[in-house]
C-alpha positions as CSV (number, residue, x, y, z in Angstrom):
1,M,4.1,227.1,64.8
2,M,7.7,226.7,65.6
3,M,9.2,228.1,68.9
4,L,13.0,229.3,68.5
5,Q,14.7,231.3,71.3
6,V,15.9,234.0,69.3
7,F,18.5,236.9,71.2
8,G,16.7,236.1,74.2
9,E,13.3,236.4,72.6
10,Q,10.5,233.4,71.5
11,S,9.9,233.5,67.5
12,E,7.3,231.6,66.0
13,F,7.2,230.5,62.5
14,A,4.1,228.9,61.0
15,I,4.5,225.5,58.9
16,A,3.3,226.5,55.4
17,R,2.7,223.9,52.6
18,R,5.7,224.8,50.9
19,G,8.1,227.6,52.7
20,Y,11.6,227.3,53.8
21,D,13.9,224.5,55.0
22,R,13.4,224.5,59.2
23,G,17.0,222.6,59.7
24,Q,18.2,225.3,57.5
25,V,16.9,228.3,59.1
26,D,17.2,226.9,62.5
27,E,21.2,226.2,61.4
28,Y,21.5,229.7,60.5
29,V,19.5,230.9,63.4
30,A,21.7,229.0,65.8
31,G,24.9,230.6,64.4
32,L,23.3,233.8,64.4
33,L,22.8,233.0,68.2
34,A,26.0,231.8,68.8
35,G,27.2,235.4,67.7
36,G,28.1,234.2,64.0
37,R,28.1,237.2,61.4
38,P,24.9,236.9,59.5
39,A,24.7,237.1,55.4
40,N,23.2,239.7,54.0
41,S,20.4,237.6,52.3
42,P,20.6,234.2,53.3
43,A,19.1,231.5,50.4
44,F,16.8,228.8,52.2
45,T,15.3,226.4,50.1
46,M,12.1,226.1,49.4
47,V,10.3,222.6,50.3
48,R,7.2,221.0,51.6
49,R,6.3,221.9,55.1
50,G,8.8,224.8,55.4
51,Y,8.5,227.6,57.7
52,K,6.3,230.1,56.3
53,A,8.4,232.4,54.2
54,E,7.1,235.5,55.1
55,H,7.4,234.9,59.0
56,V,11.2,234.0,58.4
57,D,11.9,237.0,56.0
58,R,10.5,239.3,58.6
59,R,11.7,238.3,61.8
60,L,15.3,238.1,60.3
61,A,14.9,241.4,58.9
62,E,13.9,242.6,62.4
63,L,16.6,241.0,63.6
64,S,19.1,242.1,61.3
65,H,18.0,246.1,61.9
66,S,18.2,245.6,66.3
67,R,22.1,243.8,65.7
68,R,22.7,246.5,63.8
69,A,21.2,249.2,66.2
70,A,22.5,247.5,69.0
């Protein structure tokens, strides 16, 4: 599992045989942390040994919802 600090919380993204490009996800999350405006639906490339897509999608949806509620 990879640990990322996201909005003051620890997030875990499992590594999958095929998943989202880790660099793209990390860059997107870093942009969010820097106060960037999140894309409505970010498009990540599917690669070998990437982050498990379901985990990333679920966590980004939670973060998007919590940011809108704030």
